[in-house]
C-alpha positions, 0 to 999 in steps of 0.5 A: 213349703213347709214351715220348717223349709220357709224358716230355713230359708228366712234364716239364710236370708237373715244370716246374709243380709243382716237387717234387710229381710222383713217378715212383717205381716202387714208388709207381706200382705201389702206385696200380695197386690198391685194397683190392678186390684188383683192380689196373689194367693197366700203371702210371701215368705219374706222381703229383701230390701236390697240396697246393692247389687251384692245384696241382689246377688246373695238373695238370688244364690240363696233362692237358687240353692233352695228352689224358692221363687223370687218376685222382683218389686219396686213400687208396686204401681203395676196394673197387670199383677206382674209384681205380685208375691204369693205363698211360698215366695221371696219378694226382692225389693229394689226400691231402696236402689234409688240412686243416680250412679252417673250423668254424662250430659256430653253424651246424653246418658245416665246411669241409675239404679232401678228403684229411682222413681221416673219423676224424681229422675227428671227433676234431677236431670233437669239441672243439666238441661236434660230428661228422660222421655218416658212419661207414664201417668204414674210417673210421680210413683212408678220406678225406672226398673218398673218402666223398664220391666214393663216396657212402659209408655206414656203421654209423650211417647207418639213423638219421643218413644217408649222405654225400649227407645230410651234404654242403651243397656242394663245390668242384670242378676240371673236367677243363679246370682251371676251378673251380666252387663248388657248393651253399651253406652254408645249411640250405635252398638249391634254386636251380638244378639240385642239382649237389652231389648229382650230384657226390657218388657220381660217382666222380671222372668228373665233376671233382676235389673240392678242398673240401667243405661238411659239414653237422654234428650235435651229439654226442648226448647220453645214454649209448648202450646196446648189446645183442645177440641170437643166432639158429639161422640167418641167415634168422630174424636177417634177419626179426628185423631186419625186425620191429625196423624194422616196430616203429617204434623207430629203433636208431642202429646194427643189424648182422647177421653170418651163421655163417660171418663170425661164426665167422671172427671169433671165430677171429681175436680168439681168442673161444670159438666160436659155436654152429654156424649161429648168426647174430647182430644187434648193436644200439645205441640212443643219445639220452635214450631209449636204455635205453627203446628198447633194452628195446623192441627186446630184446622184439621179438628175443626174440619173434622167437626170439632170445637177447638180452643187454644189455651190462652195461658199456662194455667188454662193448659194446666187445667186441661192436663190435670183433667186427663191425668186425674182420670185413674182418681175418677174411676176410683170414685165409681168402684173398683177399676180394672184398667186395661190396655190395648193397642191398635193401628191409629187409623183403626181407632174409630172402629176400636171405639165401635167395638167397645161400644158394642161390648158395653152394649151386649154385656150391660156394662159402661167402659170409660175409656181413655186413649194415647191417640197419638200412638193408638193405645186405649185404656178401657176401664171395666168398673166392678163392685167390690174386689172380685171381678165377675166372670162376665166382666172377664168375658167382656175384657176377652171379647175386646182383646180379641177385637184389638187383635182383629184390628191388627193390634196388640193386648197391651201397649205398656202395662204388660201381661202380668197375671191378668192377660196371660190366658189370652197371650197365645192368642196373639203370639201363636203357639210356635211363638209363644212356646219359643218364648217360654224356652227363651225364659228356661235359658235365662232361668233353667230352675223357673224361680224367677217370677213364676205364673207371670206372663206365661200361664202355668 
């Protein structure tokens, strides 16, 4: 865009959205990046801080009329560069749209705006004995809209499902400003194509979510039980996790930390160093049968070679979960972390850790890895010095992605594709499906102004 055209777009936005248009250089600079460490090239032209559906519609009408790309952004906590805005683009921030519009305890639904934080929503729902199950590690800082846009998961999703299982409908503003109401409020609903599921995980390429009807759960009755098991190496820990799955007992949470990640967290929290090479499984059961299930899982872990301890108090259980949730801060003490996200069938977890070890050796890297072992979702961390990722790290990451695909897995379980994984997307989808998905985005957005360059390589 020329300076004159940028000035024209900004002026039109200011006239239509009085007081909601931000061109502060520091704010524009911040909108270029997210938690992935990746930053878009150049600065966006302006940030629109939308406060209503009408604000979103007017922004998109102006963008559509002027051919200006739009990047929708919430809290900016993504890990794949999916909400990063660059030169010539409008940032459409929905962070100020953070209201709970309706809660229906009788129907177990809530209607919310996209900017509400995940944890804030659940704190509000607790008064009615309700909760929304998706619980990404970023729950205190990530928005519900962002969770839906990326198809987020979390620690509890093995038992309680991911975002796709917890959204009944959305209101979506299309690229030209039209408003669609997708989905339903009823438990069942199969009329027409399931466009709600299509929008979930679409990373802002189909439209802007301005409200969502969420499927709630009642707070689980009974005391949760937490146990941990230590193993001499990560492969045996992964095999033990697969054994728990095969046993038929369904834990609410089952998390695996390899030796490098466990040691880093212990250093961060000033805890005694774990045994060299040791990996750790941390598991939570809940509901009326929590104690019996914990004992059954403990027996499976011991039979798999684990040293098992059942937490004896809420404080001890809280420390165990603090260790797991401190993974990302611990990685930041080691350097710049490229936090990756692949999923494999749960039975293939030992083989996937073998592949990570092979890649570490081949490239001379240490790749600390944590895993949602209850659903086979791994988060390998590539630690680099400085803001730029060396090419050999991208080559190693590419090998890791291909290994996940060979084992029947996928490039991303919950972070999304964004810009960081788009070069490998066709490898997973195949050329026919890849092109079909590109065509679907053109149906929703013929002018190609919504989050261009994300998900699908240009």
